[in-house]
N, C-alpha and C positions, 0 to 999 in steps of 0.2 A: 865871159858869156855865163849868165847862169843855165846849170843843168834843171830841165823839167823834163820829169817822167810822169806819162799820164798812169794814173790811178788806175789800179785793177778796179772789177767792180765790186769783191770783194771787200775793196779798203774804203768803199762809200759809205757805210753806217746807215743804209737806209732801212728803213721800216719795214717789215715784211707786211702783208695784207692783214694779218690778225692785228698785227700792232697800229696799222694804219688805221682800222675800223675804229678803234677804245683811244687814238690819241686825239687831245684837245684841238678840236679846228680853230680857222679864224672865223667870227659870225659873216661869213660873206657867200650869200648867193647867189649862184650865177645863172640869169634866165636867157636862155636862146629863144628870140622872136622869127619863128617862121625861116631857119636857117637851113638852106639848101643843101650846100655841100657836108656827105658824110665825112669827109676827111676835115672840116673845119670842126666838126663835130666832135671827132676825136682827139683833133688837138688841143679843144676847152677843157676836156677828159683830164688831159695829160699834164697840163698846164695846173688845171684844178688839183691834181693830186699833187704836184710839186710844192706847191704854196698851201696846202692843207686848210681847202677851200671845203667849207659845211656841206655844199651840196649845187647840183646842175639840175634845173628845172628847163625839158626841152616843152616848146609848144608848139602847135600847129602843125605846120610839113616837116619839123626838125624830127631827123629819124632817131629812132630809140635803141639801145642793146637788148638782144643779141644784133650784131650786124658785122660782118665780115667787115665790109668799108669803114667802118667807124673804126674797128680793130685795130686796121693797120695805122694809123697813128695813135690811137690812143694806147697799144701794147697792155691791156689789161687795166689801165686806168678805170675804163666803165666798169669793171668790178670792182675797182675799190672807192670809188666816189659815189655816194649816195645821189641817186637820182629819181625824177619824178616826172610822167608824161603831163599836159594840160593840153586839152584841145582848141582851148582858146588862151593866149597871153594874158588877158584880160582876169580870168580864174586865178592864174596863179598872181596875178599883181593882186586882187581880192584876198587870195590868201596871206600872203605875206604881209598885208596894210592890218591884216585883223593879228599877225604874229608880232608886230611892230617891229617891223624892219623899215629903214628909209630905203624907199626906192627910186633909181638913179639910173637913168638912160644913158646908155655910152652912144653921144651922137653930136653932130655940128646942129646948133639951134641956138636961138635967142635964149639970153640971159645963161650961158652954159657958163661951167666954171673948168678952166683950163687945169690938167691934173696936175700941173707944177703947182697950182695953186690950192689944189684941195686939200682939204683940213677934214677930218674924220672927228666930227663930232657927236654922231651916235653908236648907240653900242650894237645896233645889228643894220646890216646893208644887203640890200637886193641889186644888183648891177645888170640891166637888160643891154644885149648885144642883139642888133637888128641882122636881117637879112641882107644878104652881098650886095643886092642892086638897089634896092627900096630903101634900107635901114631900118631903125625901131619905127613901127607902124604909129603913125600920127595920134591913133585912138588910144594907143598905148604911152604916148608920149603925154596927154594930156592927164593922164592917172600919175604922174610920176613927181616926186617931191623936188628933183633936182637933174642935172641934165650934167655929165661930164664928158669935156671935149679934151681930144689929145692935139697939142701945136701942132700943126706941120709946116714946112717952109718952102717947097718945091713946089712944081706944077699939079701935083695928082691932088686932087680930093678927097681921098680915103685910101685908107689899109687894108687887107685882110683881114677879116675878123678873126683869125688865129691871131694876128700879129697884135689888133688891137687888145685882144682879152689879155695877151702874155704881158702886155706893157700895164695896163690897168692893173691886174691881180698881183703886179709884182709891187706896184706901188704900194696900194691897198695894203699886200702884206706888211710890206717894209713899215705903214705907217702905224697898223695895228699891232706891231711888235714893240712898238718905242715906248 
């Protein structure tokens, strides 16, 4: 049997916050469309830090830092990952379109692309994750260039947004690094 020893934090060789800010990010911006759970927001920050995501855009009712509940799951990532707040998600989409981002909703929709079939043909991406109950608003979907869907095989119709973000951002990070 192979001996497995957990690594100490000092052995992980992670970036410090200053070096993280200077590090080259993958050209992906996460957009949270009216996400109500502050724990989900914190989790998305932490995942965005882990995969060197460019920024997180917080829209509508989505809570913003500084926030104790966000911090519980972000564990400081809300201080390392760039973020911006928009009262209306469509304003965020319009800004991203002007900056030449390919805008993709993560949703179950007609003509969606399954995540395992996703090819990243554009230079910059914005991925929109929606509200825990209603998903990405239809008015926002109408402004998207594409839609990404995670294949699911059980009885449930959706995944928690923090899980969804982890899966999608991991895949995008892998594909952007190729």
